[in-house]
C-alpha positions as CSV (number, residue, x, y, z in Angstrom):
1,X,73.2,-41.6,156.3
2,X,71.6,-39.0,155.0
3,X,73.4,-35.5,153.9
4,X,71.6,-32.2,153.6
5,X,74.7,-30.3,152.8
6,X,74.5,-28.8,149.4
7,X,78.3,-27.9,149.3
8,X,80.0,-28.3,145.9
9,X,76.6,-28.9,144.1
10,X,75.7,-27.2,140.8
11,X,72.4,-25.7,140.4
12,X,69.7,-27.9,139.9
13,X,66.5,-27.0,138.3
14,X,63.9,-25.0,140.7
15,X,60.9,-26.8,142.0
16,X,57.5,-27.3,139.8
17,X,55.8,-27.6,142.9
18,X,56.0,-25.6,146.6
19,X,53.8,-26.0,149.5
20,X,53.1,-23.5,152.2
21,X,52.1,-24.0,155.8
22,X,51.4,-20.1,156.4
23,X,51.9,-19.4,159.8
24,X,51.9,-16.5,162.4
25,X,49.2,-14.6,160.9
26,X,47.6,-13.9,164.6
27,X,51.1,-13.8,166.5
28,X,51.5,-10.8,163.4
29,X,48.6,-9.4,164.5
30,X,48.8,-9.3,168.1
31,X,52.4,-8.8,168.0
32,X,50.9,-4.9,166.7
33,X,48.3,-5.3,169.0
34,X,45.1,-5.8,167.0
35,X,42.7,-8.8,167.0
36,X,43.8,-12.1,165.1
37,X,41.9,-12.0,162.2
38,X,43.1,-8.8,161.5
39,X,46.7,-10.8,160.9
40,X,44.4,-13.1,158.4
41,X,43.5,-11.0,156.5
42,X,46.9,-9.6,156.0
43,X,47.8,-13.1,155.4
44,X,45.4,-13.3,152.3
45,X,46.7,-10.4,150.9
46,X,50.1,-12.0,150.7
47,X,49.1,-15.6,148.8
48,X,48.7,-13.1,145.7
49,X,51.7,-11.6,145.9
50,X,53.3,-15.0,145.8
51,X,50.8,-16.7,143.2
52,X,52.6,-13.7,141.2
53,X,55.6,-14.5,141.6
54,X,55.4,-18.2,140.3
55,X,55.9,-18.0,136.7
56,X,58.8,-15.9,136.8
57,X,60.3,-18.6,139.7
58,X,59.5,-21.7,137.3
59,X,56.9,-22.6,140.2
60,X,53.8,-24.2,138.2
61,X,51.8,-25.4,141.0
62,X,51.6,-23.9,144.6
63,X,49.4,-25.3,147.6
64,X,49.0,-23.2,150.4
65,X,47.9,-24.7,153.9
66,X,44.5,-22.2,154.7
67,X,42.2,-24.0,157.5
68,X,43.5,-27.6,159.3
69,X,40.9,-30.1,160.2
70,X,42.2,-29.1,163.7
71,X,41.6,-25.5,163.7
72,X,38.1,-26.1,164.6
73,X,39.5,-26.0,167.9
74,X,40.0,-22.3,168.0
75,X,37.0,-20.1,169.4
76,X,33.9,-19.6,167.7
77,X,35.0,-16.2,166.8
78,X,38.0,-17.0,164.7
79,X,36.6,-19.6,163.2
80,X,33.7,-17.9,162.1
81,X,35.9,-15.3,160.8
82,X,38.0,-17.1,158.5
83,X,35.1,-18.7,156.8
84,X,33.9,-15.4,156.3
85,X,37.4,-14.1,155.1
86,X,37.1,-17.1,152.7
87,X,34.2,-16.4,151.2
88,X,35.2,-12.6,150.5
89,X,38.5,-13.8,149.4
90,X,36.7,-16.3,146.5
91,X,34.3,-13.7,145.3
92,X,37.1,-10.7,145.6
93,X,39.5,-12.6,143.3
94,X,37.8,-14.9,141.1
95,X,37.8,-12.9,138.5
96,X,41.5,-11.7,138.8
97,X,42.7,-15.2,139.0
98,X,40.7,-16.3,136.0
99,X,42.2,-13.0,134.0
100,X,45.9,-14.1,135.4
101,X,45.7,-17.8,134.2
102,X,45.2,-19.2,137.8
103,X,44.1,-22.5,137.8
104,X,41.9,-22.9,141.6
105,X,41.3,-26.1,143.1
106,X,40.5,-27.0,147.0
107,X,41.6,-30.2,149.0
108,X,40.2,-31.1,151.8
109,X,36.8,-32.4,153.6
110,X,34.0,-30.1,152.2
111,X,31.4,-31.9,154.5
112,X,31.6,-29.7,157.5
113,X,31.9,-26.3,155.4
114,X,29.0,-24.4,155.2
115,X,26.8,-24.4,151.6
116,X,27.7,-20.7,150.5
117,X,31.3,-21.4,150.6
118,X,31.0,-24.7,149.2
119,X,28.9,-22.8,146.0
120,X,32.0,-20.6,146.1
121,X,34.5,-22.6,145.8
122,X,32.6,-24.8,143.2
123,X,32.4,-21.9,141.3
124,X,35.8,-20.7,141.1
125,X,37.2,-24.2,139.9
126,X,34.6,-24.0,137.3
127,X,35.9,-20.3,136.5
128,X,39.4,-21.5,136.2
129,X,39.2,-24.6,135.0
130,X,40.9,-24.1,131.7
131,X,43.6,-21.7,133.3
132,X,47.3,-23.4,132.9
133,X,49.6,-20.6,134.2
134,X,49.8,-21.7,137.7
135,X,47.9,-24.4,139.7
136,X,46.6,-22.9,143.0
137,X,45.5,-25.5,145.5
138,X,43.9,-23.9,148.6
139,X,43.5,-26.9,151.6
140,X,40.5,-25.9,153.4
141,X,39.2,-28.0,156.2
142,X,42.1,-30.4,155.2
143,X,44.2,-32.2,157.2
144,X,46.9,-35.5,155.9
145,X,45.9,-37.9,158.1
146,X,41.9,-37.7,157.4
147,X,42.8,-37.2,153.3
148,X,44.2,-40.7,154.0
149,X,41.3,-42.2,156.0
150,X,39.2,-40.8,153.2
151,X,41.1,-42.0,150.1
152,X,41.6,-45.8,151.7
153,X,37.8,-46.0,152.5
154,X,36.9,-45.4,149.1
155,X,39.4,-47.7,147.6
156,X,38.0,-50.4,150.5
157,X,34.5,-49.2,148.7
158,X,35.8,-49.9,145.4
159,X,37.3,-53.7,146.7
160,X,34.2,-54.4,148.2
161,X,32.6,-53.8,145.0
162,X,35.0,-56.0,142.4
163,X,35.9,-52.4,140.7
164,X,39.3,-53.1,142.1
165,X,41.4,-56.7,142.6
166,X,43.2,-56.2,146.4
167,X,45.9,-57.6,144.8
168,X,46.7,-54.7,142.4
169,X,46.7,-52.4,145.2
170,X,50.2,-50.2,145.2
171,X,51.1,-47.0,146.6
172,X,50.4,-45.5,143.0
173,X,47.0,-47.0,143.5
174,X,46.8,-45.3,147.0
175,X,47.7,-41.9,145.8
176,X,44.9,-42.0,142.6
177,X,42.3,-41.7,145.5
178,X,44.3,-38.8,147.0
179,X,42.8,-35.2,147.0
180,X,45.9,-34.6,145.2
181,X,45.6,-37.2,142.5
182,X,45.6,-34.5,139.6
183,X,48.7,-32.7,141.4
184,X,52.9,-33.5,141.3
185,X,53.9,-34.1,144.8
186,X,55.4,-31.3,146.2
187,X,59.3,-30.7,145.6
188,X,59.5,-27.6,148.3
189,X,57.6,-27.5,151.3
190,X,57.8,-24.1,153.7
191,X,56.8,-23.1,156.6
192,X,57.1,-19.9,158.2
193,X,56.6,-18.2,161.8
194,X,59.5,-20.1,163.5
195,X,57.7,-23.8,164.0
196,X,59.6,-26.9,163.0
197,X,56.6,-29.1,162.6
198,X,54.4,-29.8,159.4
199,X,51.3,-30.4,161.3
200,X,49.3,-32.7,159.4
201,X,50.2,-31.3,156.0
202,X,50.8,-33.5,152.9
203,X,52.3,-36.4,154.9
204,X,51.8,-39.0,151.8
205,X,52.7,-36.3,149.4
206,X,55.7,-34.8,150.6
207,X,58.0,-38.1,151.4
208,X,60.8,-36.9,149.3
209,X,59.9,-33.3,149.4
210,X,62.8,-30.4,151.1
211,X,62.0,-28.5,153.8
212,X,62.7,-24.9,154.8
213,X,61.4,-24.1,158.1
214,X,61.7,-19.7,158.7
215,X,60.7,-17.3,161.3
216,X,59.2,-14.7,159.2
217,X,55.5,-14.7,159.8
218,X,53.5,-15.2,156.9
219,X,52.1,-11.4,156.6
220,X,55.9,-10.5,156.2
221,X,56.7,-13.5,153.4
222,X,57.8,-11.6,150.6
223,X,58.0,-11.9,146.6
224,X,62.0,-12.3,147.6
225,X,61.8,-14.2,150.9
226,X,60.3,-16.6,148.2
227,X,62.7,-15.6,145.4
228,X,65.9,-16.9,147.7
229,X,64.2,-20.0,149.0
230,X,63.4,-21.4,145.3
231,X,66.9,-20.5,144.6
232,X,68.3,-22.5,147.8
233,X,66.4,-25.3,146.4
234,X,68.4,-25.3,143.3
235,X,71.3,-26.2,144.9
236,X,70.6,-28.5,147.1
237,X,71.4,-32.4,146.2
238,X,68.6,-34.7,145.8
239,X,69.4,-38.1,146.1
240,X,66.2,-40.1,147.2
241,X,68.2,-42.6,148.6
242,X,70.9,-43.4,146.5
243,X,74.3,-43.0,145.8
244,X,76.1,-40.5,143.4
245,X,79.1,-40.8,142.4
């Protein structure tokens, strides 16, 4: 049976790749009598603090869930405001991210995004392509089932075109078709706001990740909380299904 106890476990290296479901922006704003977009703006500022904390904690890769394929169901006002926020964030932070050694990537289906946002995403990826201090991946219009579906379609096209032998298809083959094919799998996945679900985020990649569900709303998530969660990860005994004598 799985055993999540970390009692008596020696401290292990911290996570190399942390993924975050940044939840609670809207509720944070509403609790203050402000519109939901006010919370999204506060949450965007929090991303910078967490990115800056990564090098000191040994976190090389940070992946954040910014907008899901299901988020289109929100009001037109909120969706439009989020898209505007993404454009402003990229424009405002681009040079600082480059100068601080952050490499930025975007994952998700870009086809539904507007042309200006796509162009800004492309420019930021190009601007930071030579950086290696921290790898920041931002998931926009991302859903894991959608990602796997797109990956399987591309794999099937390669099989049909005789570029790939069906007999050679393995788990590793499919992984090469995913949006995250250049990234290591996440070691730790954090969800804020008290919700205990993974919301279609990195389902394939997180098969052996550790999870932390915390009550803190994303705009209140701090460097100190992040540091504590990274330290807690180092005390966990990760067996990957094996029994360690």
